[in-house]
C-alpha positions as CSV (number, residue, x, y, z in Angstrom):
1,M,-21.5,20.2,-25.3
2,K,-24.8,18.5,-24.2
3,N,-23.1,15.3,-23.9
4,K,-20.2,16.8,-21.9
5,L,-22.7,18.4,-19.5
6,A,-24.6,15.0,-19.3
7,I,-21.5,13.0,-18.4
8,I,-20.6,15.5,-15.7
9,F,-24.2,15.2,-14.3
10,I,-23.8,11.4,-14.4
11,V,-20.5,11.3,-12.4
12,L,-21.6,13.9,-9.8
13,I,-25.0,12.0,-9.2
14,T,-23.5,8.6,-9.0
15,A,-20.6,9.6,-7.2
16,S,-22.7,11.3,-4.5
17,L,-25.3,8.5,-4.0
18,Y,-22.7,5.6,-4.0
19,A,-20.6,7.6,-1.5
20,L,-23.7,7.9,0.7
21,T,-24.4,4.2,0.5
22,L,-20.9,2.8,0.4
23,H,-20.3,0.0,2.9
24,G,-17.5,0.5,5.3
25,V,-16.2,0.9,8.7
26,P,-13.5,3.3,9.7
27,G,-10.0,2.0,10.4
28,N,-7.8,-1.0,8.8
29,P,-9.8,-4.3,9.8
30,G,-7.7,-7.4,10.5
31,P,-8.6,-11.1,10.3
32,A,-9.3,-11.2,13.8
33,L,-11.8,-8.2,13.7
34,I,-13.3,-9.4,10.8
35,K,-14.1,-12.9,12.0
36,D,-15.2,-11.8,15.5
37,N,-17.2,-8.5,14.7
38,L,-17.8,-7.8,11.1
39,D,-18.8,-11.2,9.9
40,Q,-22.3,-10.5,10.0
41,A,-25.2,-8.8,8.1
42,T,-25.0,-5.0,7.3
43,K,-21.3,-5.1,8.0
44,P,-18.8,-4.7,5.2
45,F,-17.4,-8.2,5.3
46,E,-20.7,-9.8,5.8
47,L,-20.1,-12.3,3.0
48,S,-17.0,-14.4,2.0
49,P,-16.7,-13.0,-1.6
50,E,-15.9,-9.6,0.1
51,R,-13.7,-11.3,2.9
52,G,-11.7,-13.2,0.2
53,R,-10.9,-10.5,-2.0
54,Y,-10.0,-8.2,0.6
55,A,-8.0,-10.7,2.4
56,H,-5.7,-11.0,-0.8
57,V,-5.8,-7.1,-1.0
58,V,-4.2,-6.9,2.4
59,A,-1.7,-9.9,1.6
60,L,-0.5,-8.2,-1.5
61,A,-0.1,-4.7,0.2
62,E,1.4,-5.9,3.6
63,T,3.6,-8.8,2.3
64,G,4.1,-8.6,-1.3
65,H,2.8,-12.1,-1.9
66,Y,-0.8,-13.6,-2.9
67,E,-1.0,-16.5,-0.5
68,L,-2.8,-15.9,2.8
69,S,-1.8,-16.5,6.4
70,Q,-3.8,-19.3,8.2
71,E,-5.2,-16.5,10.4
72,W,-6.8,-14.8,7.2
73,A,-7.8,-18.3,6.0
74,N,-10.0,-18.9,9.0
75,A,-11.2,-15.2,8.3
76,V,-12.2,-16.0,4.9
77,Y,-13.5,-19.6,5.5
78,P,-15.6,-21.4,4.1
79,D,-14.5,-20.0,0.3
80,V,-10.8,-20.8,0.9
81,G,-8.6,-23.5,-0.6
82,Y,-5.3,-25.0,0.4
83,V,-2.5,-26.0,-2.2
84,N,1.3,-26.6,-2.0
85,G,1.1,-25.5,1.7
86,K,-0.4,-22.2,1.1
87,F,-4.1,-20.7,1.7
88,Y,-5.9,-18.9,-1.2
89,S,-9.6,-17.9,-1.6
90,F,-11.5,-19.4,-4.5
91,F,-11.9,-16.0,-6.2
92,A,-10.0,-14.8,-9.3
93,P,-7.2,-12.6,-8.5
94,G,-7.8,-9.7,-10.8
95,I,-9.8,-7.6,-8.4
96,S,-7.3,-8.0,-5.6
97,Y,-4.4,-6.8,-7.7
98,M,-6.5,-3.8,-8.9
99,A,-7.8,-2.6,-5.6
100,T,-4.5,-2.8,-3.8
101,P,-3.4,0.8,-4.5
102,F,-6.7,1.8,-3.1
103,Y,-5.9,0.0,0.1
104,L,-2.6,1.6,0.3
105,L,-4.0,5.1,-0.2
106,G,-6.8,4.4,2.2
107,K,-4.5,3.2,4.9
108,E,-2.8,6.6,5.1
109,Y,-6.0,8.0,6.2
110,D,-7.0,5.0,8.4
111,L,-9.9,4.1,5.8
112,A,-8.2,1.1,4.2
113,Q,-11.4,-0.8,3.9
114,V,-13.6,2.2,2.7
115,F,-11.0,3.2,-0.1
116,T,-10.8,-0.7,-1.2
117,F,-14.6,-0.7,-1.7
118,G,-14.4,2.6,-3.1
119,F,-12.6,1.2,-6.0
120,V,-15.6,-0.7,-7.1
121,S,-17.7,2.5,-6.8
122,L,-15.0,4.3,-9.1
123,I,-15.3,1.7,-11.7
124,S,-18.9,1.5,-11.7
125,I,-19.2,5.3,-12.3
126,L,-17.1,4.7,-15.2
127,A,-19.2,2.0,-16.5
128,M,-22.2,4.4,-16.2
129,V,-20.4,6.8,-18.5
130,F,-19.9,4.0,-21.2
131,L,-23.6,3.1,-20.5
132,Y,-24.5,6.8,-21.5
133,K,-22.1,7.0,-24.4
134,I,-23.5,3.8,-25.9
135,A,-27.2,4.9,-25.6
136,R,-26.3,8.4,-27.0
137,E,-23.7,7.7,-29.9
138,I,-24.4,4.1,-30.9
139,L,-28.1,3.6,-30.5
140,L,-28.7,7.4,-31.2
141,L,-31.1,8.0,-28.1
142,P,-31.8,11.4,-26.9
143,V,-30.2,12.8,-24.0
144,W,-33.0,12.4,-21.7
145,A,-33.6,8.7,-22.9
146,S,-29.9,8.1,-22.4
147,L,-29.7,9.5,-18.9
148,F,-32.9,7.5,-17.9
149,A,-31.1,4.3,-19.0
150,V,-28.1,5.2,-16.8
151,F,-30.4,6.0,-13.9
152,V,-32.6,2.9,-14.1
153,F,-29.7,0.7,-14.0
154,A,-27.6,2.6,-11.4
155,F,-30.4,3.4,-8.9
156,G,-33.6,1.5,-10.1
157,S,-32.0,-1.8,-9.8
158,T,-30.3,-4.2,-7.4
159,A,-27.0,-3.5,-9.4
160,W,-26.6,-0.8,-6.9
161,S,-26.0,-3.1,-4.0
162,Y,-22.9,-4.4,-5.8
163,A,-21.5,-1.0,-6.8
164,I,-20.6,-0.5,-3.1
165,T,-19.1,-3.6,-2.1
166,L,-16.1,-5.7,-3.3
167,Y,-17.7,-7.9,-5.7
168,Q,-16.8,-8.4,-9.5
169,H,-20.0,-7.5,-11.5
170,H,-19.6,-3.9,-12.1
171,I,-16.0,-4.4,-13.0
172,T,-17.1,-7.1,-15.5
173,L,-19.8,-4.7,-16.8
174,F,-17.2,-1.9,-17.2
175,F,-14.9,-4.1,-19.5
176,I,-18.0,-5.3,-21.4
177,L,-19.2,-1.7,-22.1
178,S,-16.0,-0.1,-22.6
179,S,-14.6,-3.0,-25.1
180,F,-18.2,-2.9,-27.0
181,Y,-17.8,0.9,-27.3
182,A,-14.1,0.4,-28.3
183,V,-15.1,-2.1,-31.3
184,W,-17.7,0.4,-32.5
185,K,-14.9,2.9,-32.7
186,Y,-12.5,0.6,-34.2
187,R,-15.2,-0.4,-36.8
188,A,-15.3,3.3,-38.0
189,G,-11.6,3.0,-38.9
190,G,-9.2,6.0,-38.8
191,V,-5.8,6.5,-37.3
192,A,-7.0,5.7,-33.8
193,S,-8.6,2.4,-34.6
194,I,-5.4,0.6,-33.7
195,F,-5.5,2.0,-30.2
196,W,-9.1,0.8,-29.9
197,A,-8.2,-2.8,-31.0
198,I,-5.4,-2.8,-28.4
199,Y,-7.9,-1.8,-25.8
200,V,-10.3,-4.5,-26.8
201,W,-7.6,-7.1,-26.0
202,I,-6.7,-5.4,-22.9
203,A,-10.2,-5.5,-21.5
204,Y,-10.8,-9.1,-22.5
205,A,-7.7,-10.4,-20.8
206,L,-8.3,-8.2,-17.7
207,A,-12.0,-9.1,-17.6
208,I,-10.9,-13.0,-17.5
209,S,-8.5,-12.2,-14.7
210,I,-11.3,-10.7,-12.4
211,D,-13.9,-13.3,-13.2
212,Y,-13.1,-16.5,-15.1
213,P,-16.7,-16.9,-16.8
214,N,-16.1,-13.6,-18.5
215,A,-13.9,-15.5,-21.0
216,I,-17.4,-16.8,-22.0
217,L,-19.6,-14.0,-21.3
218,M,-17.6,-11.5,-23.6
219,L,-17.7,-13.6,-26.7
220,P,-20.4,-11.5,-28.2
221,V,-18.1,-8.5,-28.0
222,M,-15.1,-10.5,-29.5
223,I,-17.4,-11.9,-32.1
224,Y,-18.4,-8.2,-33.0
225,F,-14.7,-7.3,-32.9
226,L,-13.8,-10.1,-35.5
227,I,-16.6,-9.3,-37.8
228,S,-15.7,-5.6,-37.7
229,S,-12.4,-6.7,-39.0
230,F,-13.7,-7.6,-42.3
231,Q,-14.8,-4.8,-44.8
232,I,-16.7,-5.2,-48.0
233,V,-15.6,-2.5,-50.7
234,T,-17.3,-2.0,-54.0
235,K,-15.3,-0.9,-57.0
236,E,-16.7,-1.1,-60.5
237,Q,-19.3,-3.5,-59.7
238,E,-17.0,-5.7,-58.2
239,Y,-16.8,-7.0,-54.4
240,K,-13.6,-7.4,-52.4
241,V,-13.4,-8.3,-48.9
242,K,-10.7,-6.6,-47.0
243,F,-9.5,-7.6,-43.7
244,K,-7.9,-5.5,-40.9
245,L,-4.9,-7.1,-39.7
246,A,-4.9,-4.9,-36.7
247,I,-7.0,-7.6,-34.8
248,L,-4.0,-9.9,-35.3
249,Y,-1.0,-8.1,-34.3
250,T,-2.8,-6.4,-31.3
251,F,-3.5,-9.8,-30.1
252,L,0.0,-9.7,-28.8
253,V,-1.4,-7.5,-25.9
254,F,-3.8,-10.2,-24.8
255,I,-1.0,-12.7,-24.8
256,V,1.2,-10.7,-22.8
257,I,-1.6,-10.0,-20.1
258,S,-2.7,-13.5,-20.1
259,G,0.9,-14.6,-19.7
260,F,1.4,-12.7,-16.5
261,H,-2.1,-14.3,-15.3
262,A,-0.6,-17.6,-16.1
263,Y,2.7,-16.9,-14.3
264,H,0.6,-16.1,-11.2
265,N,-1.3,-19.4,-11.6
266,E,1.9,-21.3,-12.0
267,H,3.7,-19.6,-9.3
268,Y,0.8,-20.0,-6.6
269,F,-1.2,-22.7,-7.7
270,G,1.3,-25.1,-9.4
271,S,0.1,-24.9,-12.8
272,W,-0.3,-22.0,-15.4
273,K,-3.9,-23.3,-16.5
274,A,-4.9,-23.8,-12.8
275,V,-7.7,-21.3,-11.4
276,S,-8.4,-20.4,-7.9
277,G,-11.7,-21.9,-7.9
278,G,-10.0,-25.5,-8.7
279,I,-8.0,-25.5,-5.5
280,P,-8.8,-28.2,-2.9
281,G,-11.2,-26.6,-0.4
282,Y,-9.9,-26.0,3.3
283,K,-13.4,-27.1,4.5
284,T,-13.2,-30.3,2.8
285,I,-9.8,-30.9,4.0
286,L,-10.7,-30.4,7.5
287,E,-14.0,-32.3,7.5
288,Q,-12.0,-35.4,5.9
289,N,-9.1,-34.9,8.5
290,I,-6.7,-34.9,5.9
291,F,-4.1,-33.0,7.5
292,A,-3.8,-36.0,10.2
293,Q,-3.0,-38.3,7.4
294,E,0.6,-39.5,6.8
295,N,0.3,-38.8,2.9
296,A,-1.6,-35.4,3.5
297,E,0.1,-33.6,0.7
298,A,-0.4,-36.4,-1.8
299,E,-4.0,-36.7,-0.8
300,I,-4.4,-32.8,-1.3
301,K,-2.7,-32.8,-4.8
302,R,-5.1,-35.7,-5.7
303,L,-8.1,-33.6,-4.7
304,H,-6.5,-30.7,-6.7
305,Q,-6.3,-32.9,-10.0
306,E,-10.1,-34.2,-9.5
307,K,-11.7,-31.1,-8.8
308,K,-13.6,-29.8,-12.0
309,I,-15.1,-26.3,-12.0
310,V,-17.0,-27.1,-15.1
311,G,-19.0,-29.8,-13.5
312,F,-20.9,-26.8,-11.9
313,F,-22.5,-26.2,-15.3
314,K,-25.2,-28.5,-16.2
315,E,-27.8,-28.1,-19.0
316,V,-30.3,-30.1,-16.7
317,N,-30.1,-26.8,-14.3
318,V,-31.7,-24.7,-17.1
319,P,-35.2,-24.8,-16.4
320,R,-35.0,-24.4,-12.6
321,S,-32.5,-21.7,-12.8
322,F,-33.9,-19.8,-15.5
323,Y,-37.0,-19.7,-13.1
324,T,-35.0,-18.7,-10.2
325,L,-33.3,-15.7,-12.1
326,T,-36.5,-14.5,-13.9
327,V,-39.8,-14.8,-11.8
328,S,-38.9,-16.8,-8.6
329,P,-40.0,-15.1,-5.2
330,D,-36.3,-14.8,-3.9
331,R,-34.2,-13.7,-6.8
332,G,-36.6,-13.2,-9.7
333,I,-35.7,-10.1,-11.8
334,A,-39.4,-9.7,-12.2
335,L,-39.8,-9.2,-8.4
336,Y,-36.9,-6.8,-7.9
337,V,-36.7,-4.7,-11.2
338,P,-40.0,-5.1,-13.2
339,I,-39.2,-2.0,-15.2
340,L,-36.7,-4.0,-17.0
341,L,-39.4,-6.3,-18.5
342,L,-40.3,-3.1,-20.6
343,G,-37.0,-3.6,-22.2
344,L,-38.5,-6.5,-23.9
345,L,-41.0,-4.2,-25.5
346,G,-37.8,-2.4,-26.9
347,I,-36.3,-5.6,-28.0
348,Y,-39.5,-6.4,-30.2
349,R,-39.5,-2.9,-31.5
350,V,-35.9,-3.2,-33.0
351,R,-36.7,-6.8,-34.5
352,K,-36.6,-5.6,-38.0
353,S,-33.7,-3.4,-37.8
354,L,-30.8,-5.9,-36.4
355,T,-27.7,-3.8,-36.5
356,P,-24.5,-5.6,-35.7
357,E,-24.5,-3.4,-32.5
358,I,-28.2,-4.5,-31.7
359,V,-27.1,-8.2,-32.3
360,T,-24.1,-8.1,-30.1
361,L,-26.2,-6.5,-27.3
362,L,-29.0,-9.2,-27.7
363,G,-26.2,-12.1,-27.7
364,L,-24.7,-10.4,-24.3
365,I,-28.3,-10.7,-22.7
366,G,-28.6,-14.2,-24.3
367,I,-25.3,-15.4,-23.2
368,N,-25.6,-13.9,-19.7
369,F,-28.9,-15.6,-19.1
370,F,-28.3,-19.2,-20.6
371,F,-24.7,-19.2,-18.9
372,Y,-25.9,-18.7,-15.3
373,S,-29.1,-20.7,-15.8
374,S,-26.8,-23.8,-16.3
375,W,-25.0,-22.7,-13.1
376,G,-25.6,-25.0,-10.1
377,D,-26.2,-22.1,-7.9
378,P,-28.2,-19.3,-9.5
379,W,-29.2,-17.6,-6.4
380,G,-25.6,-16.3,-6.0
381,G,-25.4,-17.6,-2.4
382,W,-26.8,-15.2,-0.1
383,A,-27.5,-12.2,-2.2
384,Y,-30.0,-9.3,-2.9
385,G,-31.5,-10.0,-6.2
386,P,-30.3,-11.8,-9.2
387,R,-26.9,-10.5,-8.9
388,Y,-25.5,-12.7,-11.8
389,L,-27.7,-10.6,-14.1
390,I,-26.3,-7.2,-13.5
391,P,-24.7,-7.1,-17.1
392,S,-28.2,-7.9,-18.5
393,M,-29.8,-5.4,-16.3
394,A,-27.6,-2.7,-18.0
395,F,-28.5,-3.9,-21.6
396,L,-32.1,-4.3,-20.8
397,S,-32.1,-0.7,-19.7
398,L,-31.0,0.5,-23.2
399,F,-33.8,-1.3,-24.8
400,L,-36.0,0.2,-22.4
401,S,-34.9,3.6,-23.4
402,M,-35.5,2.7,-26.8
403,W,-39.0,1.7,-26.2
404,L,-39.7,4.8,-24.4
405,S,-38.2,7.2,-26.9
406,K,-40.0,6.0,-29.9
407,G,-43.6,5.3,-30.9
408,R,-46.8,6.5,-29.7
409,W,-48.2,6.9,-26.2
410,E,-45.4,9.0,-25.0
411,I,-46.9,10.3,-21.7
412,S,-48.6,7.0,-21.0
413,K,-45.2,5.0,-21.2
414,K,-43.4,7.5,-19.3
415,F,-45.8,7.5,-16.4
416,L,-45.5,3.7,-16.3
417,A,-41.7,3.8,-16.4
418,F,-41.9,6.3,-13.6
419,V,-44.2,4.2,-11.4
420,L,-42.0,1.1,-12.0
421,F,-39.0,3.1,-11.3
422,A,-40.2,4.4,-7.9
423,Y,-40.8,0.8,-6.9
424,G,-37.4,-0.5,-8.4
425,S,-35.5,2.1,-6.6
426,A,-37.4,1.7,-3.4
427,I,-36.3,-1.9,-3.5
428,A,-32.7,-1.0,-4.5
429,L,-32.4,1.5,-1.8
430,L,-33.6,-0.8,0.8
431,G,-31.0,-3.3,0.1
432,V,-28.1,-1.1,-0.4
433,L,-28.7,0.5,3.0
434,T,-29.0,-2.8,4.9
435,T,-27.5,-6.0,3.6
436,N,-26.7,-8.2,0.6
437,A,-26.7,-11.2,2.8
438,V,-30.1,-12.4,2.1
439,P,-30.9,-16.1,2.0
440,P,-32.3,-18.0,-0.9
441,K,-36.0,-19.3,-0.2
442,I,-34.8,-22.9,0.1
443,E,-32.2,-22.0,2.9
444,A,-34.6,-19.4,4.4
445,D,-37.3,-22.0,4.9
446,F,-35.2,-24.4,6.7
447,L,-33.6,-21.9,8.9
448,G,-36.9,-20.4,9.6
449,L,-36.0,-16.9,8.1
450,K,-37.6,-14.3,5.6
451,Y,-36.3,-14.0,2.1
452,N,-36.1,-11.5,-0.5
453,F,-36.5,-7.8,0.5
454,L,-38.7,-8.8,3.4
455,Y,-35.7,-10.1,5.2
456,N,-34.0,-6.5,4.7
457,L,-37.0,-4.6,6.0
458,D,-36.6,-6.0,9.5
459,F,-33.1,-4.7,9.5
460,F,-34.4,-1.3,8.2
461,M,-36.9,-0.9,10.7
462,D,-34.3,-1.6,13.5
463,G,-32.1,1.1,12.1
464,K,-29.4,-1.2,11.1
465,S,-27.4,0.0,8.0
466,G,-24.1,-0.9,6.1
467,S,-23.8,2.8,4.9
468,F,-20.3,4.1,6.1
469,L,-21.3,7.7,6.1
470,Y,-24.6,6.9,7.7
471,N,-23.1,5.0,10.5
472,T,-20.2,7.5,10.9
473,Y,-21.8,10.8,10.8
474,F,-25.4,11.0,10.1
475,F,-27.0,8.3,12.6
476,K,-27.0,10.7,15.5
477,T,-29.3,13.5,13.8
478,L,-31.3,11.1,11.2
479,S,-33.1,7.8,11.6
480,L,-32.3,5.3,8.9
481,Q,-35.9,5.9,7.7
482,D,-35.4,9.7,7.3
483,Y,-32.0,8.8,5.5
484,F,-33.9,6.5,3.0
485,L,-36.5,9.2,2.4
486,L,-34.0,11.9,1.6
487,I,-32.2,9.7,-1.0
488,Y,-35.5,8.4,-2.5
489,I,-37.2,11.6,-2.8
490,A,-34.1,13.1,-4.5
491,L,-34.2,10.2,-6.8
492,L,-37.8,10.7,-7.7
493,I,-37.4,14.2,-8.2
494,L,-34.3,13.5,-10.6
495,V,-35.9,11.1,-12.6
496,T,-39.1,13.3,-13.1
497,V,-36.9,15.9,-14.4
498,V,-35.4,13.6,-16.7
499,L,-38.5,12.0,-18.0
500,F,-40.9,14.8,-18.2
501,I,-39.0,18.2,-18.5
502,M,-35.8,17.6,-20.2
503,P,-37.5,16.2,-23.4
504,L,-39.6,19.4,-23.5
505,F,-36.1,21.4,-23.4
506,E,-34.6,19.0,-26.1
507,T,-37.5,19.3,-28.5
508,K,-37.6,22.9,-28.1
509,H,-33.7,23.3,-28.5
510,E,-33.7,20.9,-31.8
511,S,-36.7,22.7,-33.4
């Protein structure tokens, strides 16, 4: 009963706060409006990832086809490519397909963009539920510690900024968390294990369709899945290894879903193994004036064959990019979410009790950091905080709660966690109410702009917000600063209850 109430509590709180901060505008914006009026900071299509994915949603909903018109290509520019006479964004197609029903529903209420972005918020809420279930059921943390892990990640980190816009990070996290939980259930055996195995393959296939790097980022979960398919049985002092064949025949599900993805690539990009990011760039074609050449299509085909995405990942990038993601003044996790550094103490605490589940979580953190430390753009373009580390933020929140819930100095640790949460949630809320379009330091210095959350502070003081509800209903009665304070105070009260009051109740109840 406690867990059910806690999950209901999580859903209500996250749904409320994500609704209050969801980025959007009334109506069903088209390419002209986006390019002329919405292509700016604090607007829902301030950055090309949102524009690109949304453009494909509109194309699928309105035409039944994935390709973009030239008008939409101009709105999506510069992250758009051209191949076989058609325009496509560089972003993986999965999100656009998944979000299309929400666009169609929202269109009925003249809120197509709001409902489309709301799809990401909905998936984010489901991810929080699985984060809680992992903390409570797998890591066996108390209710209060499990809730705190959820709230640190959901509201005390810059992950919040990407739960209310059309980005892939929270959908990626949902598939990682849910498949990790599914493997744990599969590992336990029973009649339902076959269904959990099926879901793991579904999650892996869909995760790849929404962001190609997920094929790598989810490998620790898939290795955990493989290991869980082996079972050592002891009988009369003899050891036998049993293998669960379910992992093999449920693989068919992965093949089927991947087959649809391959067909999509073949149909639109000219090859089953082609990816959207490998399409020749529209910007490159225009800059080189290729359309004016007699052999234009042949030259574009040559560019398509020569473009290699893997070249963007280089080991030489690791030192610089690791610095950027961890302690740099423009994207460092230590600057934006210092409370998660306490998660390292949780990792140290469990070093001598490395269960398969703990090892998998550590593997997920490690591969997330290393993969994007080799990435040529660790800043994530113009972004708020280290957006590529959003999965690791969730996992570190689990280790943080493990550290908080065990050992000595309980009150001192909780007070420190509260202070750091107060800092992190203020930074997170500042970003979520203003803009994600924050330049990296190298660009900001060149353009004469501020960087990190100081850039957002100017928008905040000017009363410029990306919140749909604030801009539509509350701006006449509340200043943006008042709106911030109301949400912020509610968050601090919530965390105070979770950290200092709930443990007393749990202890008394359990005794």
